[in-house]
C-alpha positions as CSV (number, residue, x, y, z in Angstrom):
1,M,105.7,103.8,76.2
2,A,106.9,105.2,79.5
3,N,105.2,104.1,82.8
4,F,106.2,105.9,86.0
5,Y,104.7,103.1,88.2
6,S,106.1,100.0,86.5
7,D,109.6,101.5,86.1
8,N,109.7,102.2,89.9
9,K,110.2,99.1,92.1
10,D,110.3,101.4,95.1
11,L,106.7,102.4,94.6
12,Q,105.6,98.8,94.1
13,F,107.4,97.9,97.4
14,H,105.5,100.5,99.4
15,L,102.2,99.5,98.0
16,N,102.7,96.1,99.4
17,H,103.5,97.2,103.0
18,P,102.1,94.9,105.7
19,L,99.9,97.6,107.1
20,M,97.9,97.7,103.8
21,K,95.9,94.8,105.1
22,K,94.7,96.8,108.0
23,I,94.2,99.9,105.9
24,V,92.1,98.1,103.3
25,E,89.9,96.5,106.1
26,L,89.3,99.9,107.6
27,K,88.6,101.6,104.2
28,E,86.3,98.9,102.9
29,R,84.3,98.3,106.1
30,G,84.1,94.6,105.5
31,F,83.8,95.0,101.7
32,A,80.1,96.1,102.2
33,D,80.1,98.0,98.8
34,K,80.6,94.8,96.8
35,D,76.8,94.3,96.6
36,K,76.1,97.9,95.5
37,Y,78.8,98.7,93.0
38,D,80.1,96.2,90.4
39,Y,83.6,97.8,90.6
40,A,84.0,97.5,94.4
41,P,86.4,94.8,95.5
42,V,85.2,91.6,97.1
43,D,88.3,90.9,99.3
44,F,91.8,92.1,100.1
45,E,93.5,90.5,97.1
46,D,90.8,92.0,94.8
47,A,91.4,95.4,96.3
48,M,95.1,95.2,95.9
49,D,94.8,94.1,92.4
50,N,92.6,97.1,91.7
51,Y,95.1,99.5,93.2
52,R,98.0,98.0,91.2
53,R,96.1,98.3,87.9
54,V,95.0,101.9,88.6
55,M,98.5,102.9,89.6
56,E,99.8,101.5,86.3
57,I,97.2,103.6,84.5
58,V,98.4,106.7,86.4
59,G,102.0,105.8,85.6
60,G,101.1,105.5,81.9
61,V,99.4,108.9,81.7
62,C,102.3,110.5,83.6
63,G,104.9,108.9,81.3
64,D,103.1,109.3,78.0
65,V,101.2,112.6,78.4
66,I,102.1,114.7,81.4
67,A,105.9,114.4,81.2
68,P,106.1,115.2,77.5
69,N,103.8,118.2,78.0
70,A,105.9,119.6,80.9
71,E,108.4,121.7,79.0
72,G,105.7,123.3,76.8
73,V,103.5,124.1,79.9
74,D,106.5,125.6,81.6
75,H,107.1,127.8,78.6
76,E,103.5,128.9,77.9
77,G,101.9,128.9,81.3
78,P,98.4,129.9,82.1
79,K,96.8,133.3,81.2
80,V,94.1,135.6,82.6
81,V,91.4,136.1,80.0
82,N,88.3,138.1,81.0
83,D,89.1,137.9,84.7
84,H,89.5,134.1,84.6
85,V,92.3,131.6,84.2
86,V,92.9,129.8,80.9
87,Y,95.3,126.9,81.3
88,A,98.2,126.2,78.9
89,P,97.1,123.7,76.2
90,G,99.3,121.0,77.7
91,T,97.6,121.5,81.1
92,A,94.2,121.2,79.6
93,Q,95.2,118.0,77.9
94,N,96.6,116.5,81.1
95,I,93.3,117.1,82.9
96,E,91.3,115.6,80.0
97,E,93.5,112.5,79.9
98,L,93.3,111.9,83.7
99,N,89.6,112.5,83.7
100,K,89.0,110.1,80.8
101,A,91.0,107.5,82.8
102,G,88.7,108.0,85.8
103,L,91.5,109.3,88.0
104,F,89.6,112.1,89.8
105,G,87.9,111.4,93.1
106,L,90.4,108.6,93.8
107,T,89.8,108.5,97.5
108,L,86.1,109.6,97.7
109,P,83.4,107.2,98.7
110,R,81.6,105.3,95.8
111,K,78.3,107.0,96.6
112,Y,79.9,110.2,95.5
113,E,81.2,108.5,92.3
114,G,84.7,108.1,93.7
115,L,86.9,105.0,93.7
116,N,87.1,104.7,97.5
117,F,90.9,104.1,97.2
118,P,93.2,104.5,100.2
119,L,95.1,107.7,100.8
120,V,98.3,105.7,100.1
121,T,97.4,105.3,96.5
122,F,96.4,109.0,96.1
123,V,99.8,110.0,97.6
124,M,101.5,107.6,95.2
125,A,99.7,109.0,92.2
126,N,100.6,112.5,93.4
127,E,104.3,111.5,93.5
128,M,104.2,110.1,90.0
129,V,102.4,113.2,88.7
130,A,105.0,115.4,90.4
131,R,107.8,113.5,88.8
132,A,106.2,114.2,85.4
133,D,105.4,117.9,86.1
134,A,105.4,119.3,89.7
135,G,103.4,122.4,88.6
136,F,100.6,120.2,87.3
137,E,100.6,118.1,90.4
138,N,99.4,121.2,92.3
139,I,96.3,121.4,90.1
140,W,95.5,117.7,90.1
141,G,96.5,117.1,93.7
142,L,94.2,119.8,95.1
143,Q,91.2,117.4,94.6
144,D,92.3,116.5,98.2
145,C,90.2,119.5,99.2
146,A,87.3,117.2,98.6
147,E,88.4,115.1,101.5
148,T,87.9,118.1,103.9
149,L,84.4,118.4,102.6
150,N,83.9,114.7,103.0
151,E,85.1,114.8,106.6
152,F,83.3,118.0,107.8
153,A,80.6,119.2,105.4
154,S,76.9,118.5,105.7
155,E,75.5,115.6,103.6
156,E,73.8,118.2,101.4
157,L,77.1,119.9,100.5
158,K,78.7,116.5,100.0
159,Q,76.0,115.5,97.5
160,K,76.3,118.8,95.7
161,Y,80.1,119.0,95.4
162,L,81.8,115.7,95.7
163,P,80.5,114.0,92.6
164,R,81.7,117.0,90.6
165,V,85.2,116.4,91.9
166,S,84.9,112.8,90.8
167,R,83.9,114.0,87.4
168,G,87.0,116.1,87.0
169,E,86.3,119.5,88.3
170,T,89.3,121.2,90.0
171,C,89.7,122.6,93.5
172,A,91.5,125.4,95.4
173,M,92.0,126.3,99.0
174,D,91.8,130.1,99.5
175,L,93.6,130.8,102.7
176,T,96.3,133.5,102.4
177,E,95.9,137.2,102.0
178,P,98.3,140.1,101.3
179,D,98.7,140.6,105.1
180,A,98.0,137.1,106.2
181,G,100.5,134.5,105.0
182,S,101.9,132.1,107.6
183,D,99.8,134.0,110.3
184,L,96.4,132.8,109.1
185,Q,94.6,134.2,112.2
186,A,95.1,137.6,110.6
187,V,92.8,136.7,107.7
188,M,90.3,139.6,107.1
189,L,88.3,138.5,104.1
190,K,84.8,139.2,105.3
191,A,81.9,136.8,105.3
192,H,78.4,138.2,106.2
193,W,75.0,136.6,106.1
194,D,72.6,138.2,103.7
195,E,69.0,137.8,104.9
196,K,67.5,138.9,101.6
197,R,69.4,136.4,99.5
198,G,69.5,133.7,102.2
199,T,73.3,133.1,101.7
200,W,76.7,134.0,103.0
201,L,78.5,136.7,100.9
202,L,82.3,137.0,100.8
203,N,84.2,140.3,100.2
204,G,87.9,140.9,100.1
205,V,91.2,139.8,98.5
206,K,93.1,136.5,98.6
207,R,96.7,136.2,97.4
208,F,99.1,133.4,96.4
209,I,96.2,131.0,95.8
210,T,97.2,127.9,93.9
211,N,94.8,127.1,91.1
212,G,92.8,130.1,92.4
213,D,90.2,129.9,89.7
214,G,89.3,126.2,90.4
215,H,85.7,125.1,90.1
216,I,85.3,124.5,93.8
217,S,87.1,126.6,96.5
218,L,87.4,126.2,100.2
219,V,87.7,129.8,101.6
220,L,88.8,130.9,105.0
221,A,86.9,134.0,106.0
222,R,86.0,136.2,109.0
223,S,82.4,135.5,109.9
224,E,82.3,137.1,113.3
225,E,82.2,140.9,113.2
226,G,84.6,142.7,115.5
227,T,87.0,139.8,115.9
228,T,90.7,139.8,115.0
229,D,91.8,136.3,116.0
230,A,91.3,132.6,115.0
231,R,88.0,132.4,116.9
232,G,86.3,134.7,114.3
233,L,87.2,132.6,111.3
234,S,84.9,130.1,109.5
235,M,85.3,127.8,106.4
236,F,83.2,128.3,103.3
237,V,82.8,126.6,100.0
238,Y,82.6,128.8,96.9
239,D,81.3,127.7,93.5
240,R,83.0,129.3,90.5
241,S,79.7,129.1,88.5
242,S,78.6,132.1,90.6
243,M,81.2,134.2,88.7
244,A,81.6,136.6,91.6
245,V,85.4,136.2,92.0
246,K,87.8,137.9,89.6
247,V,91.4,136.9,89.0
248,R,93.3,140.1,89.3
249,R,96.5,138.5,88.2
250,I,98.6,135.4,88.0
251,E,101.9,135.6,89.8
252,N,105.1,135.4,87.6
253,K,107.0,132.7,89.5
254,L,110.4,131.2,89.5
255,G,109.0,127.7,89.0
256,I,105.9,125.5,88.9
257,K,104.9,127.9,86.1
258,G,102.0,125.7,84.8
259,S,100.2,126.1,88.1
260,P,98.3,129.4,88.2
261,T,99.1,131.2,91.5
262,C,96.3,133.9,91.7
263,E,95.4,137.1,93.4
264,L,91.6,137.0,93.8
265,V,89.0,139.7,94.4
266,F,85.7,138.6,96.0
267,T,82.7,140.8,95.5
268,N,79.6,139.7,97.2
269,A,80.5,136.1,96.3
270,P,77.9,133.7,97.5
271,A,79.2,130.9,99.6
272,E,78.1,128.0,101.9
273,L,79.3,127.4,105.4
274,V,81.3,124.2,106.0
275,G,80.8,122.6,109.4
276,D,80.5,125.0,112.4
277,R,81.1,128.7,112.6
278,K,84.3,129.9,114.3
279,M,86.1,126.6,113.6
280,G,87.6,127.5,110.2
281,L,91.2,127.9,111.3
282,I,91.1,125.9,114.6
283,K,89.8,122.7,113.1
284,Y,89.2,122.7,109.3
285,V,92.4,124.5,108.1
286,M,94.5,122.2,110.3
287,S,93.0,119.2,108.5
288,L,93.7,120.9,105.2
289,M,97.3,121.7,106.1
290,N,98.0,118.1,107.2
291,A,96.8,117.0,103.8
292,A,98.8,119.7,102.2
293,R,102.0,118.6,104.0
294,L,101.4,115.1,102.7
295,G,100.9,116.6,99.2
296,I,104.2,118.5,99.4
297,G,105.9,115.4,100.7
298,A,104.7,113.5,97.6
299,Q,105.6,116.4,95.3
300,S,109.1,116.7,96.8
301,T,109.7,113.0,96.5
302,G,108.5,113.0,92.9
303,L,110.8,115.9,92.1
304,S,113.6,114.1,93.8
305,E,113.0,111.0,91.7
306,A,113.0,113.2,88.5
307,A,116.3,114.9,89.6
308,Y,118.0,111.7,90.4
309,R,117.0,110.0,87.2
310,E,118.2,113.0,85.1
311,A,121.5,113.1,86.9
312,L,122.0,109.3,86.6
313,K,121.1,109.4,82.9
314,Y,123.5,112.3,82.2
315,A,126.3,110.7,84.2
316,H,126.1,107.6,82.0
317,E,126.0,109.6,78.7
318,R,128.6,112.3,79.4
319,E,132.2,111.4,78.8
320,Q,135.2,113.3,80.0
321,F,138.9,112.2,79.9
322,G,137.9,109.2,77.8
323,K,135.2,107.6,80.1
324,P,131.7,108.3,81.3
325,I,131.7,110.6,84.3
326,I,129.7,108.1,86.4
327,E,133.0,106.2,86.8
328,F,134.6,109.1,88.7
329,P,134.3,108.7,92.5
330,A,133.2,112.3,93.0
331,V,130.2,111.7,90.8
332,Y,129.1,108.2,91.9
333,E,129.4,109.3,95.5
334,M,127.0,112.2,94.8
335,L,124.6,109.8,93.1
336,S,124.8,107.3,95.9
337,N,123.9,110.0,98.4
338,M,121.1,111.3,96.2
339,K,119.6,107.8,96.0
340,A,119.8,107.3,99.7
341,K,118.1,110.6,100.4
342,L,115.5,109.8,97.7
343,Q,114.6,106.4,99.1
344,G,114.7,107.8,102.7
345,S,112.3,110.6,101.7
346,R,110.0,108.0,100.2
347,A,110.2,105.7,103.2
348,L,109.2,108.6,105.4
349,L,106.4,109.7,103.0
350,Y,104.6,106.4,103.1
351,E,105.1,105.8,106.8
352,T,103.5,109.1,107.4
353,T,100.7,108.5,104.9
354,R,99.9,105.2,106.6
355,F,99.6,106.9,110.0
356,V,97.3,109.6,108.6
357,E,95.3,107.0,106.7
358,I,94.5,105.0,109.8
359,Y,93.4,107.9,112.0
360,K,91.3,109.4,109.2
361,C,89.6,106.0,108.7
362,Y,88.7,105.8,112.4
363,N,87.3,109.4,112.2
364,H,85.0,108.4,109.4
365,I,84.0,105.2,111.2
366,A,83.2,107.2,114.3
367,L,80.6,109.1,112.3
368,E,78.9,105.8,111.4
369,R,79.0,104.0,114.8
370,K,80.6,104.2,118.2
371,L,84.2,103.1,118.3
372,T,85.2,100.3,120.6
373,P,87.6,101.2,123.5
374,E,90.4,99.4,121.6
375,E,89.6,101.4,118.4
376,R,89.6,104.7,120.3
377,A,92.9,103.9,121.8
378,E,94.4,103.0,118.5
379,S,92.9,106.1,116.8
380,K,94.5,108.3,119.5
381,I,98.0,106.7,118.9
382,Y,97.8,107.1,115.1
383,T,96.5,110.7,115.4
384,R,99.5,111.6,117.6
385,L,101.9,109.9,115.1
386,A,100.3,111.7,112.2
387,D,100.6,115.1,113.9
388,A,104.3,114.4,114.6
389,F,105.3,112.9,111.3
390,T,103.5,115.3,108.9
391,P,105.7,118.3,109.7
392,L,108.8,116.1,109.9
393,L,108.0,114.7,106.4
394,K,107.4,118.2,105.0
395,L,110.7,119.4,106.5
396,M,112.9,116.5,105.5
397,S,111.5,115.7,102.0
398,S,111.4,119.3,100.8
399,E,114.9,120.0,102.0
400,Y,116.2,116.8,100.3
401,C,114.3,117.7,97.2
402,N,116.2,121.0,96.9
403,Q,119.5,119.2,97.7
404,L,118.9,116.6,95.0
405,A,118.0,119.2,92.4
406,Y,121.1,121.2,93.3
407,D,123.3,118.1,93.0
408,A,121.7,117.0,89.7
409,I,122.6,120.4,88.2
410,Q,126.1,120.0,89.5
411,I,126.5,116.6,87.8
412,H,125.2,118.2,84.5
413,G,127.8,121.0,84.9
414,G,127.3,123.9,82.6
415,S,124.7,122.0,80.5
416,G,122.4,121.8,83.5
417,Y,122.3,125.6,83.7
418,M,120.8,125.7,80.2
419,K,117.2,125.2,79.2
420,D,118.2,122.4,76.9
421,Y,117.9,119.9,79.8
422,P,114.9,119.2,82.0
423,I,116.9,119.5,85.2
424,E,116.9,123.3,84.8
425,R,113.0,123.3,85.2
426,I,113.2,120.7,87.9
427,Y,115.6,122.8,89.9
428,R,113.3,125.8,89.6
429,D,110.3,123.8,90.5
430,A,112.0,122.3,93.6
431,R,112.7,125.6,95.3
432,I,109.1,126.2,96.3
433,T,108.7,123.0,98.2
434,N,110.3,124.1,101.4
435,I,108.4,127.4,101.3
436,Y,104.7,126.9,100.7
437,E,102.2,125.2,102.9
438,G,104.4,126.2,105.8
439,T,108.1,127.0,105.5
440,S,110.7,124.6,106.9
441,Q,111.0,126.9,109.9
442,L,107.3,126.6,110.6
443,Q,107.5,122.8,110.2
444,V,110.1,122.9,113.0
445,V,107.7,124.9,115.2
446,A,105.0,122.3,114.6
447,A,107.5,119.4,115.3
448,I,109.5,120.5,118.3
449,R,106.8,119.6,120.8
450,H,107.0,116.0,119.6
451,V,110.7,116.2,120.5
452,T,110.1,117.6,124.0
453,T,107.1,115.3,124.7
454,G,108.9,112.2,123.5
455,T,106.7,111.2,120.5
456,Y,109.7,110.8,118.2
457,L,111.8,109.1,120.9
458,N,109.2,106.6,121.8
459,K,108.7,105.7,118.1
460,I,112.4,105.3,117.6
461,K,112.6,102.9,120.6
462,E,109.7,101.0,119.1
463,Y,111.6,100.7,115.8
464,E,114.6,99.4,117.8
465,T,112.5,96.3,118.8
466,L,111.7,95.3,115.2
467,E,113.6,92.5,113.4
468,Y,116.3,93.5,111.0
469,A,118.7,91.6,108.7
470,P,121.6,90.0,110.6
471,E,124.1,91.7,108.3
472,M,122.7,95.0,109.4
473,E,123.9,94.6,113.0
474,R,126.6,97.2,112.6
475,V,124.1,99.7,111.2
476,Y,121.6,98.9,114.0
477,K,124.2,99.7,116.6
478,K,124.9,103.0,114.9
479,L,121.2,103.9,115.1
480,V,121.1,103.0,118.8
481,S,124.2,105.2,119.4
482,M,122.5,108.0,117.5
483,R,119.4,107.6,119.6
484,E,121.4,107.9,122.8
485,E,123.2,111.0,121.5
486,Y,119.7,112.4,120.6
487,E,118.4,111.8,124.1
488,A,121.4,113.5,125.6
489,A,120.9,116.5,123.3
490,I,117.3,116.8,124.3
491,E,118.2,116.7,128.0
492,K,120.9,119.3,127.5
493,V,118.4,121.7,125.8
494,V,115.3,121.1,128.0
495,S,117.3,121.3,131.2
496,T,118.0,125.0,130.5
497,N,114.3,125.7,131.2
498,D,114.7,128.5,128.6
499,N,112.1,128.4,125.8
500,E,114.3,130.7,123.6
501,I,117.2,128.2,123.8
502,I,114.8,125.4,123.0
503,D,113.5,127.3,119.9
504,F,117.1,128.2,118.9
505,N,118.0,124.5,118.8
506,A,114.7,123.2,117.6
507,R,115.7,122.5,114.0
508,R,118.8,120.6,115.1
509,L,116.8,118.4,117.4
510,V,114.0,117.8,114.9
511,E,116.5,116.9,112.1
512,M,118.3,114.6,114.5
513,A,115.1,112.7,115.0
514,G,114.4,112.7,111.3
515,H,117.8,111.1,110.5
516,I,117.3,108.3,113.0
517,I,113.7,107.6,111.9
518,I,114.6,107.5,108.2
519,G,117.6,105.2,109.0
520,H,115.3,102.8,110.8
521,L,112.8,102.8,108.0
522,L,115.4,102.0,105.4
523,M,116.9,99.3,107.6
524,Q,113.4,97.7,107.9
525,Q,113.1,97.8,104.1
526,T,116.4,96.0,103.9
527,A,115.0,93.2,106.0
528,Q,112.4,92.6,103.3
529,D,114.5,93.5,100.2
530,E,118.3,93.3,100.1
531,S,118.4,96.0,97.3
532,Y,117.9,98.7,100.0
533,R,121.0,97.8,101.9
534,N,123.4,100.3,100.3
535,S,120.9,103.2,100.7
536,A,120.4,102.2,104.4
537,E,124.1,102.1,105.1
538,I,124.8,105.3,103.2
539,Y,122.0,107.2,104.8
540,V,122.8,106.1,108.4
541,K,126.5,107.1,107.8
542,Y,125.3,110.5,106.5
543,G,122.8,110.9,109.4
544,Q,125.4,110.0,112.0
545,A,127.7,112.7,110.8
546,Q,124.9,115.3,110.7
547,N,123.7,114.3,114.2
548,A,127.2,114.5,115.6
549,A,127.6,118.0,114.3
550,A,124.2,119.0,115.7
551,A,125.0,117.5,119.1
552,M,128.3,119.3,119.3
553,Y,126.6,122.6,118.4
554,I,123.9,122.1,121.0
555,K,126.5,121.3,123.7
556,G,128.1,124.7,123.0
557,S,124.9,126.7,122.8
558,C,123.7,125.3,126.1
559,G,127.1,125.5,127.8
560,A,130.3,127.5,127.5
561,D,129.1,129.3,124.4
562,I,125.8,130.5,125.8
563,G,127.1,134.0,125.8
564,L,127.5,133.9,122.0
565,F,123.8,132.9,121.7
566,S,122.8,136.1,123.6
567,A,125.2,138.3,121.7
568,V,124.0,137.1,118.3
569,K,120.4,137.8,119.3
570,E,121.2,141.3,120.5
571,E,123.2,142.0,117.3
572,F,120.4,141.1,114.9
573,V,117.6,142.7,117.0
574,A,119.6,145.9,117.0
575,E,120.0,145.8,113.2
């Protein structure tokens, strides 16, 4: 029997991170639930034991059910029958098995029939599900929409919807429209209050909606008549049992084919307001998108794990010129770089998750009591780190996911191009990760202010003060040198006082920060476990080369070659 948790020592390492002590204390509020629920932990060790056991259950379902179903689901896909989605048989079985195992409502409070587990465990489960089938991860992972309801909805709405998620009902977030993709302030689906029926009614079309026919949908709609910007948008929850939304079609996609991506038609669909009017995009979608970035980070890392394992397995099995191809330097170098990027992505994923976890815990505690000055200060720090690291995670992990899938195909050679091997599906599934929930370019837009305001730089300097293994002194010095080069590049760009030049170089600066941060995270892991040493050294060497190239380009685009920058812009605007 396969188990995607017990066969992955890296996941087990991250579940035992020192910050878990603080996270469990914040999540459990002094273990107050132990007297109300017989399944609530009584102390930290009990909680951690619960997490490990449940992660093993998730890993077993992923290895024994979801992964074996993946090829069939990819082939059959969902269908539209009588204006609604019917999942592929394998998808339906996946949901049934996860529900039987009690794996819905993982992070929801126990009073809503959830397990009250930390976000770290939910992200870890998402990663394992994505390794098994990235398309299905979209369906199961969207239960995170319930966290937005838990954070912002009224108690009445929470009592109505959250237990249903814990019992296995699926969710969707209905944001984009035919003319409103990345630019969500252009959303025009109309919401109006019907006095006679005493409810909000939704009318219009949504497009590219993942799991669009889910039981419970969060819908961004224009509630303020005559508006055209973000201030006219509110968030609503729609219940599929109303049967007032039709699935016009399911998109025929390159990958993640088991996940129904729907075009929806709302016709007087009754809905309930979540939180305050006019705050739909400004506040609630921002929370949704941060969660979505974490979700795509987990999906990307799961796909990277799958790609790496397929490549490693094939390299051991395939013989050429009388020996396995893994013995050829060209192949084992590729695999070593793949492993370093995979472990680097995972390090960034769980570092980001811990930041998000802590600030969200403080947000929930603030609804129960007044935070102390120390708690408010700490919450502010972690909120800023979460805002900085979520776009960085989405950018780096999704780009590496595509690179690993590409390299895994290359190691397979011609066989990888055929549907006989899983890597062909993994390669197709990977391509969406740096597109949806904000393209890589949009993640850079979100991240660049944390370059110019020093969020990344300050965190890097903090990492430099941490202890590291003595044998990593040489790697540490490389990281310090990379940080100095990064500071000089920032100064070069910012000193131009030209926002267009800053935007032109933004991706280079953001990726420079990402390489240094990932290098530090892997080096910290080496201090606790020697097995990470090779990946840390390989990744820092890779990052050093990437950053040197970026620094050289920045020097030219801000100096002697500035005329080229202007000429390129004029050429493409003219076309």
